[in-house]
PyMOL Python script that loads the backbone (N, CA, C, O; Angstrom):
from pymol import cmd

cmd.read_pdbstr("""\
ATOM      1  N   MET A   1      99.048  -2.556  89.121  1.00  0.00           N
ATOM      2  CA  MET A   1      97.515  -2.515  88.889  1.00  0.00           C
ATOM      3  C   MET A   1      97.365  -3.830  89.498  1.00  0.00           C
ATOM      4  O   MET A   1      98.164  -4.700  89.846  1.00  0.00           O
ATOM      5  N   ILE A   2      95.854  -3.685  89.524  1.00  0.00           N
ATOM      6  CA  ILE A   2      95.249  -4.790  90.119  1.00  0.00           C
ATOM      7  C   ILE A   2      94.169  -5.352  88.982  1.00  0.00           C
ATOM      8  O   ILE A   2      93.111  -4.892  88.553  1.00  0.00           O
ATOM      9  N   ARG A   3      95.236  -7.053  88.576  1.00  0.00           N
ATOM     10  CA  ARG A   3      93.961  -6.978  87.624  1.00  0.00           C
ATOM     11  C   ARG A   3      92.906  -8.565  88.377  1.00  0.00           C
ATOM     12  O   ARG A   3      93.263  -9.390  89.217  1.00  0.00           O
ATOM     13  N   LEU A   4      91.413  -8.421  87.522  1.00  0.00           N
ATOM     14  CA  LEU A   4      90.482  -9.922  87.828  1.00  0.00           C
ATOM     15  C   LEU A   4      90.354 -10.755  87.297  1.00  0.00           C
ATOM     16  O   LEU A   4      90.146 -10.650  86.088  1.00  0.00           O
ATOM     17  N   GLU A   5      90.416 -12.108  87.958  1.00  0.00           N
ATOM     18  CA  GLU A   5      90.467 -13.156  86.646  1.00  0.00           C
ATOM     19  C   GLU A   5      89.481 -14.254  87.173  1.00  0.00           C
ATOM     20  O   GLU A   5      89.379 -14.830  88.256  1.00  0.00           O
ATOM     21  N   THR A   6      88.795 -14.320  85.986  1.00  0.00           N
ATOM     22  CA  THR A   6      87.736 -15.452  86.372  1.00  0.00           C
ATOM     23  C   THR A   6      87.519 -16.362  86.183  1.00  0.00           C
ATOM     24  O   THR A   6      87.241 -16.512  84.993  1.00  0.00           O
ATOM     25  N   SER A   7      87.455 -17.455  86.896  1.00  0.00           N
ATOM     26  CA  SER A   7      86.738 -18.701  85.743  1.00  0.00           C
ATOM     27  C   SER A   7      86.071 -19.104  85.338  1.00  0.00           C
ATOM     28  O   SER A   7      85.114 -18.333  85.267  1.00  0.00           O
ATOM     29  N   SER A   8      85.926 -19.794  85.023  1.00  0.00           N
ATOM     30  CA  SER A   8      84.544 -20.735  83.722  1.00  0.00           C
ATOM     31  C   SER A   8      83.075 -21.137  85.231  1.00  0.00           C
ATOM     32  O   SER A   8      81.917 -20.792  85.468  1.00  0.00           O
ATOM     33  N   ALA A   9      84.031 -21.944  85.790  1.00  0.00           N
ATOM     34  CA  ALA A   9      83.148 -21.619  87.108  1.00  0.00           C
ATOM     35  C   ALA A   9      81.865 -20.524  87.502  1.00  0.00           C
ATOM     36  O   ALA A   9      80.771 -20.755  88.016  1.00  0.00           O
ATOM     37  N   CYS A  10      82.468 -19.276  87.047  1.00  0.00           N
ATOM     38  CA  CYS A  10      81.311 -18.214  87.241  1.00  0.00           C
ATOM     39  C   CYS A  10      80.289 -18.204  86.837  1.00  0.00           C
ATOM     40  O   CYS A  10      80.171 -18.431  85.633  1.00  0.00           O
ATOM     41  N   LEU A  11      78.670 -17.846  87.919  1.00  0.00           N
ATOM     42  CA  LEU A  11      77.155 -18.386  88.571  1.00  0.00           C
ATOM     43  C   LEU A  11      77.102 -17.098  87.811  1.00  0.00           C
ATOM     44  O   LEU A  11      75.886 -16.907  87.841  1.00  0.00           O
ATOM     45  N   SER A  12      77.481 -16.329  87.309  1.00  0.00           N
ATOM     46  CA  SER A  12      77.010 -15.253  87.566  1.00  0.00           C
ATOM     47  C   SER A  12      75.857 -14.357  88.501  1.00  0.00           C
ATOM     48  O   SER A  12      74.806 -13.789  88.201  1.00  0.00           O
ATOM     49  N   CYS A  13      76.486 -14.505  89.563  1.00  0.00           N
ATOM     50  CA  CYS A  13      75.979 -14.238  90.434  1.00  0.00           C
ATOM     51  C   CYS A  13      75.776 -13.204  91.124  1.00  0.00           C
ATOM     52  O   CYS A  13      74.987 -13.118  92.066  1.00  0.00           O
ATOM     53  N   ARG A  14      77.019 -11.699  90.365  1.00  0.00           N
ATOM     54  CA  ARG A  14      77.414 -10.834  90.618  1.00  0.00           C
ATOM     55  C   ARG A  14      77.611 -11.191  92.297  1.00  0.00           C
ATOM     56  O   ARG A  14      76.900 -10.481  93.008  1.00  0.00           O
ATOM     57  N   ALA A  15      78.208 -11.881  92.808  1.00  0.00           N
ATOM     58  CA  ALA A  15      78.496 -11.166  94.418  1.00  0.00           C
ATOM     59  C   ALA A  15      79.894 -10.507  94.530  1.00  0.00           C
ATOM     60  O   ALA A  15      80.026  -9.714  95.462  1.00  0.00           O
ATOM     61  N   CYS A  16      80.389 -10.606  94.152  1.00  0.00           N
ATOM     62  CA  CYS A  16      81.272 -10.097  94.582  1.00  0.00           C
ATOM     63  C   CYS A  16      81.636  -8.579  94.108  1.00  0.00           C
ATOM     64  O   CYS A  16      82.375  -7.686  94.523  1.00  0.00           O
ATOM     65  N   VAL A  17      80.717  -8.759  93.006  1.00  0.00           N
ATOM     66  CA  VAL A  17      80.766  -6.723  92.782  1.00  0.00           C
ATOM     67  C   VAL A  17      80.051  -6.611  93.863  1.00  0.00           C
ATOM     68  O   VAL A  17      80.639  -5.878  94.658  1.00  0.00           O
ATOM     69  N   ASP A  18      79.056  -6.994  94.269  1.00  0.00           N
ATOM     70  CA  ASP A  18      78.048  -6.661  96.143  1.00  0.00           C
ATOM     71  C   ASP A  18      78.502  -6.150  96.696  1.00  0.00           C
ATOM     72  O   ASP A  18      78.269  -5.108  97.310  1.00  0.00           O
ATOM     73  N   PHE A  19      79.350  -6.845  96.594  1.00  0.00           N
ATOM     74  CA  PHE A  19      80.446  -7.300  98.233  1.00  0.00           C
ATOM     75  C   PHE A  19      81.669  -6.156  98.303  1.00  0.00           C
ATOM     76  O   PHE A  19      82.293  -5.908  99.334  1.00  0.00           O
ATOM     77  N   CYS A  20      81.838  -5.669  97.330  1.00  0.00           N
ATOM     78  CA  CYS A  20      83.728  -4.579  96.729  1.00  0.00           C
ATOM     79  C   CYS A  20      82.424  -3.340  97.489  1.00  0.00           C
ATOM     80  O   CYS A  20      81.419  -2.731  97.122  1.00  0.00           O
ATOM     81  N   PHE A  21      83.316  -3.524  98.805  1.00  0.00           N
ATOM     82  CA  PHE A  21      83.107  -2.051  99.261  1.00  0.00           C
ATOM     83  C   PHE A  21      83.595  -0.535  98.870  1.00  0.00           C
ATOM     84  O   PHE A  21      82.875   0.345  99.342  1.00  0.00           O
ATOM     85  N   VAL A  22      84.256  -0.274  98.401  1.00  0.00           N
ATOM     86  CA  VAL A  22      84.975   0.470  97.507  1.00  0.00           C
ATOM     87  C   VAL A  22      84.447   0.292  95.679  1.00  0.00           C
ATOM     88  O   VAL A  22      85.094   0.938  94.854  1.00  0.00           O
ATOM     89  N   ASN A  23      83.515  -0.419  95.291  1.00  0.00           N
ATOM     90  CA  ASN A  23      83.277  -0.871  93.846  1.00  0.00           C
ATOM     91  C   ASN A  23      83.417  -0.266  93.718  1.00  0.00           C
ATOM     92  O   ASN A  23      83.021   0.894  93.608  1.00  0.00           O
ATOM     93  N   ALA A  24      84.677  -1.351  93.640  1.00  0.00           N
ATOM     94  CA  ALA A  24      86.578  -0.993  92.579  1.00  0.00           C
ATOM     95  C   ALA A  24      85.775  -2.425  90.949  1.00  0.00           C
ATOM     96  O   ALA A  24      85.926  -2.141  89.760  1.00  0.00           O
ATOM     97  N   ILE A  25      85.050  -3.736  91.407  1.00  0.00           N
ATOM     98  CA  ILE A  25      85.208  -4.362  90.587  1.00  0.00           C
ATOM     99  C   ILE A  25      83.439  -3.488  90.318  1.00  0.00           C
ATOM    100  O   ILE A  25      82.823  -2.807  91.138  1.00  0.00           O
ATOM    101  N   ALA A  26      82.914  -3.965  88.450  1.00  0.00           N
ATOM    102  CA  ALA A  26      81.809  -3.703  87.967  1.00  0.00           C
ATOM    103  C   ALA A  26      81.020  -5.172  87.542  1.00  0.00           C
ATOM    104  O   ALA A  26      81.309  -6.267  88.025  1.00  0.00           O
ATOM    105  N   TRP A  27      80.302  -5.000  86.853  1.00  0.00           N
ATOM    106  CA  TRP A  27      79.588  -5.854  85.741  1.00  0.00           C
ATOM    107  C   TRP A  27      79.770  -6.018  84.659  1.00  0.00           C
ATOM    108  O   TRP A  27      79.010  -5.327  83.980  1.00  0.00           O
ATOM    109  N   ASP A  28      80.943  -7.083  83.657  1.00  0.00           N
ATOM    110  CA  ASP A  28      80.103  -6.454  82.297  1.00  0.00           C
ATOM    111  C   ASP A  28      79.545  -7.209  81.280  1.00  0.00           C
ATOM    112  O   ASP A  28      80.004  -8.269  80.854  1.00  0.00           O
ATOM    113  N   GLU A  29      78.394  -6.557  80.840  1.00  0.00           N
ATOM    114  CA  GLU A  29      76.847  -7.606  80.701  1.00  0.00           C
ATOM    115  C   GLU A  29      77.438  -7.980  79.753  1.00  0.00           C
ATOM    116  O   GLU A  29      77.447  -9.210  79.685  1.00  0.00           O
ATOM    117  N   GLU A  30      78.189  -7.255  78.599  1.00  0.00           N
ATOM    118  CA  GLU A  30      78.647  -7.943  77.911  1.00  0.00           C
ATOM    119  C   GLU A  30      78.964  -9.042  77.705  1.00  0.00           C
ATOM    120  O   GLU A  30      78.146  -9.752  77.120  1.00  0.00           O
ATOM    121  N   ARG A  31      80.099  -9.537  78.050  1.00  0.00           N
ATOM    122  CA  ARG A  31      81.314 -10.792  78.342  1.00  0.00           C
ATOM    123  C   ARG A  31      79.946 -11.670  79.980  1.00  0.00           C
ATOM    124  O   ARG A  31      80.242 -12.808  80.345  1.00  0.00           O
ATOM    125  N   GLY A  32      79.146 -11.226  80.419  1.00  0.00           N
ATOM    126  CA  GLY A  32      78.543 -12.092  81.631  1.00  0.00           C
ATOM    127  C   GLY A  32      79.640 -12.442  83.369  1.00  0.00           C
ATOM    128  O   GLY A  32      79.309 -13.244  84.241  1.00  0.00           O
ATOM    129  N   ARG A  33      80.931 -11.532  83.382  1.00  0.00           N
ATOM    130  CA  ARG A  33      81.858 -11.886  83.969  1.00  0.00           C
ATOM    131  C   ARG A  33      82.239 -10.442  84.585  1.00  0.00           C
ATOM    132  O   ARG A  33      82.458  -9.538  83.779  1.00  0.00           O
ATOM    133  N   PRO A  34      82.356 -10.101  86.355  1.00  0.00           N
ATOM    134  CA  PRO A  34      83.103  -9.361  86.505  1.00  0.00           C
ATOM    135  C   PRO A  34      85.122  -8.473  86.172  1.00  0.00           C
ATOM    136  O   PRO A  34      86.314  -8.760  86.063  1.00  0.00           O
ATOM    137  N   VAL A  35      84.298  -7.517  86.166  1.00  0.00           N
ATOM    138  CA  VAL A  35      85.913  -6.232  85.750  1.00  0.00           C
ATOM    139  C   VAL A  35      86.480  -5.771  86.687  1.00  0.00           C
ATOM    140  O   VAL A  35      85.927  -5.703  87.784  1.00  0.00           O
ATOM    141  N   MET A  36      87.551  -5.403  86.504  1.00  0.00           N
ATOM    142  CA  MET A  36      87.804  -4.317  87.726  1.00  0.00           C
ATOM    143  C   MET A  36      87.958  -3.683  87.345  1.00  0.00           C
ATOM    144  O   MET A  36      88.828  -3.722  86.475  1.00  0.00           O
ATOM    145  N   LYS A  37      87.091  -2.184  87.693  1.00  0.00           N
ATOM    146  CA  LYS A  37      86.629  -1.097  87.044  1.00  0.00           C
ATOM    147  C   LYS A  37      87.499  -0.055  87.455  1.00  0.00           C
ATOM    148  O   LYS A  37      87.907   0.764  86.631  1.00  0.00           O
ATOM    149  N   TYR A  38      87.996   0.018  89.297  1.00  0.00           N
ATOM    150  CA  TYR A  38      89.202   0.702  89.894  1.00  0.00           C
ATOM    151  C   TYR A  38      89.825  -0.270  90.762  1.00  0.00           C
ATOM    152  O   TYR A  38      89.619  -0.977  91.748  1.00  0.00           O
ATOM    153  N   GLY A  39      91.089   0.199  89.500  1.00  0.00           N
ATOM    154  CA  GLY A  39      91.957  -0.904  90.299  1.00  0.00           C
ATOM    155  C   GLY A  39      93.083  -0.734  90.955  1.00  0.00           C
ATOM    156  O   GLY A  39      93.948  -1.482  91.413  1.00  0.00           O
ATOM    157  N   GLN A  40      92.789   1.081  90.879  1.00  0.00           N
ATOM    158  CA  GLN A  40      93.735   1.614  91.720  1.00  0.00           C
ATOM    159  C   GLN A  40      92.535   1.765  92.639  1.00  0.00           C
ATOM    160  O   GLN A  40      92.784   2.832  93.199  1.00  0.00           O
ATOM    161  N   ASP A  41      91.205   1.261  93.199  1.00  0.00           N
ATOM    162  CA  ASP A  41      91.201   2.025  94.691  1.00  0.00           C
ATOM    163  C   ASP A  41      91.178   0.624  94.774  1.00  0.00           C
ATOM    164  O   ASP A  41      92.015   0.703  95.674  1.00  0.00           O
ATOM    165  N   CYS A  42      90.900  -1.240  94.617  1.00  0.00           N
ATOM    166  CA  CYS A  42      91.101  -2.055  95.288  1.00  0.00           C
ATOM    167  C   CYS A  42      91.917  -2.144  96.659  1.00  0.00           C
ATOM    168  O   CYS A  42      93.005  -1.764  96.226  1.00  0.00           O
ATOM    169  N   GLN A  43      92.076  -2.319  97.643  1.00  0.00           N
ATOM    170  CA  GLN A  43      91.989  -3.257  99.080  1.00  0.00           C
ATOM    171  C   GLN A  43      93.059  -4.321  99.331  1.00  0.00           C
ATOM    172  O   GLN A  43      94.057  -4.423 100.045  1.00  0.00           O
ATOM    173  N   ILE A  44      92.117  -5.415  98.015  1.00  0.00           N
ATOM    174  CA  ILE A  44      93.273  -6.700  98.276  1.00  0.00           C
ATOM    175  C   ILE A  44      92.201  -7.237  99.268  1.00  0.00           C
ATOM    176  O   ILE A  44      92.491  -8.425  99.415  1.00  0.00           O
ATOM    177  N   CYS A  45      91.640  -7.090  99.653  1.00  0.00           N
ATOM    178  CA  CYS A  45      91.052  -7.315 101.395  1.00  0.00           C
ATOM    179  C   CYS A  45      90.968  -9.077 101.148  1.00  0.00           C
ATOM    180  O   CYS A  45      91.333 -10.064 101.788  1.00  0.00           O
ATOM    181  N   GLY A  46      90.045  -8.744  99.414  1.00  0.00           N
ATOM    182  CA  GLY A  46      89.677 -10.579  99.603  1.00  0.00           C
ATOM    183  C   GLY A  46      88.905 -11.082  99.601  1.00  0.00           C
ATOM    184  O   GLY A  46      88.744 -12.297  99.485  1.00  0.00           O
ATOM    185  N   VAL A  47      87.502  -9.447  99.866  1.00  0.00           N
ATOM    186  CA  VAL A  47      85.943  -9.741 100.540  1.00  0.00           C
ATOM    187  C   VAL A  47      85.618  -9.951  99.388  1.00  0.00           C
ATOM    188  O   VAL A  47      84.397  -9.882  99.522  1.00  0.00           O
ATOM    189  N   CYS A  48      85.931 -10.346  97.398  1.00  0.00           N
ATOM    190  CA  CYS A  48      84.659 -10.364  95.977  1.00  0.00           C
ATOM    191  C   CYS A  48      85.534 -12.330  96.081  1.00  0.00           C
ATOM    192  O   CYS A  48      85.306 -13.081  95.132  1.00  0.00           O
ATOM    193  N   GLU A  49      86.009 -12.606  96.716  1.00  0.00           N
ATOM    194  CA  GLU A  49      86.996 -13.766  96.749  1.00  0.00           C
ATOM    195  C   GLU A  49      86.441 -14.488  97.080  1.00  0.00           C
ATOM    196  O   GLU A  49      86.272 -15.554  96.489  1.00  0.00           O
ATOM    197  N   THR A  50      85.884 -14.131  98.298  1.00  0.00           N
ATOM    198  CA  THR A  50      85.173 -14.755  99.737  1.00  0.00           C
ATOM    199  C   THR A  50      83.494 -15.294 100.020  1.00  0.00           C
ATOM    200  O   THR A  50      82.874 -16.034 100.784  1.00  0.00           O
ATOM    201  N   ALA A  51      83.183 -14.117  98.516  1.00  0.00           N
ATOM    202  CA  ALA A  51      81.866 -13.789  98.812  1.00  0.00           C
ATOM    203  C   ALA A  51      81.554 -14.180  97.401  1.00  0.00           C
ATOM    204  O   ALA A  51      80.543 -13.672  96.915  1.00  0.00           O
ATOM    205  N   CYS A  52      81.881 -14.560  97.060  1.00  0.00           N
ATOM    206  CA  CYS A  52      81.837 -16.043  95.013  1.00  0.00           C
ATOM    207  C   CYS A  52      81.470 -16.803  95.915  1.00  0.00           C
ATOM    208  O   CYS A  52      81.837 -16.867  97.088  1.00  0.00           O
ATOM    209  N   PRO A  53      79.841 -18.093  94.670  1.00  0.00           N
ATOM    210  CA  PRO A  53      79.563 -19.331  95.962  1.00  0.00           C
ATOM    211  C   PRO A  53      80.974 -20.376  95.378  1.00  0.00           C
ATOM    212  O   PRO A  53      81.796 -21.016  96.034  1.00  0.00           O
ATOM    213  N   ALA A  54      80.771 -20.166  93.547  1.00  0.00           N
ATOM    214  CA  ALA A  54      81.857 -21.077  93.202  1.00  0.00           C
ATOM    215  C   ALA A  54      83.758 -20.803  93.336  1.00  0.00           C
ATOM    216  O   ALA A  54      84.568 -21.474  92.697  1.00  0.00           O
ATOM    217  N   GLY A  55      84.075 -19.847  94.164  1.00  0.00           N
ATOM    218  CA  GLY A  55      85.517 -19.840  94.236  1.00  0.00           C
ATOM    219  C   GLY A  55      86.328 -19.263  92.622  1.00  0.00           C
ATOM    220  O   GLY A  55      87.537 -19.222  92.397  1.00  0.00           O
ATOM    221  N   ALA A  56      85.706 -19.049  92.110  1.00  0.00           N
ATOM    222  CA  ALA A  56      85.941 -18.844  90.216  1.00  0.00           C
ATOM    223  C   ALA A  56      86.332 -16.988  90.077  1.00  0.00           C
ATOM    224  O   ALA A  56      86.151 -16.518  88.954  1.00  0.00           O
ATOM    225  N   LEU A  57      86.831 -16.034  91.162  1.00  0.00           N
ATOM    226  CA  LEU A  57      87.703 -14.564  90.411  1.00  0.00           C
ATOM    227  C   LEU A  57      89.603 -14.787  91.456  1.00  0.00           C
ATOM    228  O   LEU A  57      90.417 -15.333  90.711  1.00  0.00           O
ATOM    229  N   ILE A  58      89.804 -14.671  91.934  1.00  0.00           N
ATOM    230  CA  ILE A  58      91.167 -13.821  92.421  1.00  0.00           C
ATOM    231  C   ILE A  58      90.755 -12.735  91.726  1.00  0.00           C
ATOM    232  O   ILE A  58      90.042 -12.365  90.792  1.00  0.00           O
ATOM    233  N   ILE A  59      91.757 -12.258  92.861  1.00  0.00           N
ATOM    234  CA  ILE A  59      92.692 -10.590  92.767  1.00  0.00           C
ATOM    235  C   ILE A  59      93.883 -11.095  92.198  1.00  0.00           C
ATOM    236  O   ILE A  59      94.055 -12.314  92.208  1.00  0.00           O
ATOM    237  N   LEU A  60      94.700 -10.374  91.722  1.00  0.00           N
ATOM    238  CA  LEU A  60      95.969 -10.322  91.562  1.00  0.00           C
ATOM    239  C   LEU A  60      96.975  -8.774  91.143  1.00  0.00           C
ATOM    240  O   LEU A  60      97.090  -8.064  90.144  1.00  0.00           O
ATOM    241  N   PRO A  61      97.516  -8.791  92.430  1.00  0.00           N
ATOM    242  CA  PRO A  61      98.016  -7.362  92.260  1.00  0.00           C
ATOM    243  C   PRO A  61      99.251  -7.845  91.791  1.00  0.00           C
ATOM    244  O   PRO A  61      99.628  -9.015  91.853  1.00  0.00           O
ATOM    245  N   ASP A  62     100.172  -6.411  91.084  1.00  0.00           N
ATOM    246  CA  ASP A  62     101.357  -6.318  90.840  1.00  0.00           C
ATOM    247  C   ASP A  62     101.926  -5.303  91.838  1.00  0.00           C
ATOM    248  O   ASP A  62     101.800  -4.103  92.080  1.00  0.00           O
ATOM    249  N   TRP A  63     103.160  -7.204  92.673  1.00  0.00           N
ATOM    250  CA  TRP A  63     103.157  -7.024  93.911  1.00  0.00           C
ATOM    251  C   TRP A  63     105.070  -6.574  93.461  1.00  0.00           C
ATOM    252  O   TRP A  63     105.999  -6.423  94.254  1.00  0.00           O
ATOM    253  N   ALA A  64     105.087  -6.464  91.911  1.00  0.00           N
ATOM    254  CA  ALA A  64     106.599  -5.768  91.370  1.00  0.00           C
ATOM    255  C   ALA A  64     105.670  -4.021  91.119  1.00  0.00           C
ATOM    256  O   ALA A  64     105.750  -3.268  92.090  1.00  0.00           O
ATOM    257  N   GLY A  65     105.249  -3.745  90.463  1.00  0.00           N
ATOM    258  CA  GLY A  65     105.142  -2.212  90.671  1.00  0.00           C
ATOM    259  C   GLY A  65     105.127  -2.183  91.366  1.00  0.00           C
ATOM    260  O   GLY A  65     105.135  -0.957  91.249  1.00  0.00           O
ATOM    261  N   GLN A  66     105.085  -2.447  93.307  1.00  0.00           N
ATOM    262  CA  GLN A  66     104.939  -2.194  94.360  1.00  0.00           C
ATOM    263  C   GLN A  66     103.583  -0.824  94.232  1.00  0.00           C
ATOM    264  O   GLN A  66     103.848   0.282  94.704  1.00  0.00           O
ATOM    265  N   TYR A  67     102.439  -1.033  93.679  1.00  0.00           N
ATOM    266  CA  TYR A  67     100.814  -1.671  94.267  1.00  0.00           C
ATOM    267  C   TYR A  67     100.875  -1.124  95.848  1.00  0.00           C
ATOM    268  O   TYR A  67     101.170  -1.836  96.808  1.00  0.00           O
ATOM    269  N   GLN A  68     100.537   0.279  95.907  1.00  0.00           N
ATOM    270  CA  GLN A  68     100.157   0.590  97.744  1.00  0.00           C
ATOM    271  C   GLN A  68      98.515   0.633  97.386  1.00  0.00           C
ATOM    272  O   GLN A  68      98.199   1.554  96.632  1.00  0.00           O
ATOM    273  N   PRO A  69      97.349  -0.321  97.871  1.00  0.00           N
ATOM    274  CA  PRO A  69      96.457   0.317  98.583  1.00  0.00           C
ATOM    275  C   PRO A  69      96.147   1.650  98.956  1.00  0.00           C
ATOM    276  O   PRO A  69      96.605   2.233  99.938  1.00  0.00           O
ATOM    277  N   ARG A  70      95.378   2.087  98.156  1.00  0.00           N
ATOM    278  CA  ARG A  70      94.594   3.536  98.865  1.00  0.00           C
ATOM    279  C   ARG A  70      93.387   3.752  98.961  1.00  0.00           C
ATOM    280  O   ARG A  70      92.743   3.578  97.926  1.00  0.00           O
ATOM    281  N   LEU A  71      92.920   4.032  99.730  1.00  0.00           N
ATOM    282  CA  LEU A  71      91.132   4.466  99.955  1.00  0.00           C
ATOM    283  C   LEU A  71      90.200   4.822  99.017  1.00  0.00           C
ATOM    284  O   LEU A  71      89.238   4.114  98.721  1.00  0.00           O
ATOM    285  N   LEU A  72      90.437   5.841  98.559  1.00  0.00           N
ATOM    286  CA  LEU A  72      89.979   6.263  96.692  1.00  0.00           C
ATOM    287  C   LEU A  72      91.384   6.894  96.205  1.00  0.00           C
ATOM    288  O   LEU A  72      92.441   7.259  96.720  1.00  0.00           O
ATOM    289  N   SER A  73      90.634   6.796  94.556  1.00  0.00           N
ATOM    290  CA  SER A  73      91.810   7.125  93.679  1.00  0.00           C
ATOM    291  C   SER A  73      91.466   8.954  93.837  1.00  0.00           C
ATOM    292  O   SER A  73      90.420   9.585  93.991  1.00  0.00           O
ATOM    293  N   ASP A  74      93.110   9.412  93.692  1.00  0.00           N
ATOM    294  CA  ASP A  74      92.781  10.640  93.211  1.00  0.00           C
ATOM    295  C   ASP A  74      91.552  11.363  92.660  1.00  0.00           C
ATOM    296  O   ASP A  74      90.822  12.192  93.204  1.00  0.00           O
ATOM    297  N   GLU A  75      91.522  10.902  91.602  1.00  0.00           N
ATOM    298  CA  GLU A  75      90.214  11.341  90.738  1.00  0.00           C
ATOM    299  C   GLU A  75      89.049  11.129  90.621  1.00  0.00           C
ATOM    300  O   GLU A  75      88.339  11.474  89.677  1.00  0.00           O
ATOM    301  N   ARG A  76      88.534  10.145  92.207  1.00  0.00           N
ATOM    302  CA  ARG A  76      86.743   9.187  92.631  1.00  0.00           C
ATOM    303  C   ARG A  76      86.951  10.044  94.426  1.00  0.00           C
ATOM    304  O   ARG A  76      86.754   9.529  95.526  1.00  0.00           O
ATOM    305  N   ARG A  77      87.227  10.911  94.222  1.00  0.00           N
ATOM    306  CA  ARG A  77      88.075  11.697  95.683  1.00  0.00           C
ATOM    307  C   ARG A  77      87.480  12.945  95.207  1.00  0.00           C
ATOM    308  O   ARG A  77      86.504  13.481  95.733  1.00  0.00           O
ATOM    309  N   SER A  78      88.037  13.331  94.309  1.00  0.00           N
ATOM    310  CA  SER A  78      88.344  14.425  94.478  1.00  0.00           C
ATOM    311  C   SER A  78      86.569  14.759  93.554  1.00  0.00           C
ATOM    312  O   SER A  78      85.894  15.755  93.818  1.00  0.00           O
ATOM    313  N   SER A  79      86.240  13.941  92.759  1.00  0.00           N
ATOM    314  CA  SER A  79      84.941  13.912  91.803  1.00  0.00           C
ATOM    315  C   SER A  79      84.319  13.778  93.410  1.00  0.00           C
ATOM    316  O   SER A  79      84.266  14.830  94.046  1.00  0.00           O
ATOM    317  N   HIS A  80      83.922  12.712  93.974  1.00  0.00           N
ATOM    318  CA  HIS A  80      83.251  12.605  95.375  1.00  0.00           C
ATOM    319  C   HIS A  80      83.286  14.394  96.333  1.00  0.00           C
ATOM    320  O   HIS A  80      82.226  14.638  96.910  1.00  0.00           O
ATOM    321  N   GLU A  81      83.979  15.076  96.415  1.00  0.00           N
ATOM    322  CA  GLU A  81      84.146  16.577  97.299  1.00  0.00           C
ATOM    323  C   GLU A  81      84.064  17.164  96.645  1.00  0.00           C
ATOM    324  O   GLU A  81      84.772  18.171  96.666  1.00  0.00           O
ATOM    325  N   THR A  82      82.789  16.860  95.208  1.00  0.00           N
ATOM    326  CA  THR A  82      82.791  17.880  95.005  1.00  0.00           C
ATOM    327  C   THR A  82      80.863  18.255  94.572  1.00  0.00           C
ATOM    328  O   THR A  82      80.273  19.316  94.370  1.00  0.00           O
ATOM    329  N   ASP A  83      80.334  16.597  94.583  1.00  0.00           N
ATOM    330  CA  ASP A  83      78.892  16.182  95.075  1.00  0.00           C
ATOM    331  C   ASP A  83      78.724  17.632  96.382  1.00  0.00           C
ATOM    332  O   ASP A  83      77.703  17.735  97.062  1.00  0.00           O
TER     333      ASP A  83
END
""", "prot")
cmd.dss("prot")
cmd.show_as("cartoon", "prot")
cmd.util.cbc("prot")
cmd.orient("prot")
């Protein structure tokens, strides 16, 4: 799976959430930090890392688990098809 780590340099600007084109990242109001909400949908494109003006986040894929990005997880895909 995919992990998202943030440092204390996070400005809470939410650019990472705004720029994630598959909406894999969500904002955790309680922690005041981004979290990986749909890690199975992350494309490991690095847009969120690039969008962060403070360079405060990093995406860490589980290459040992042979993670393969998909456009949308089966669960999210089926929910979109019924809409």
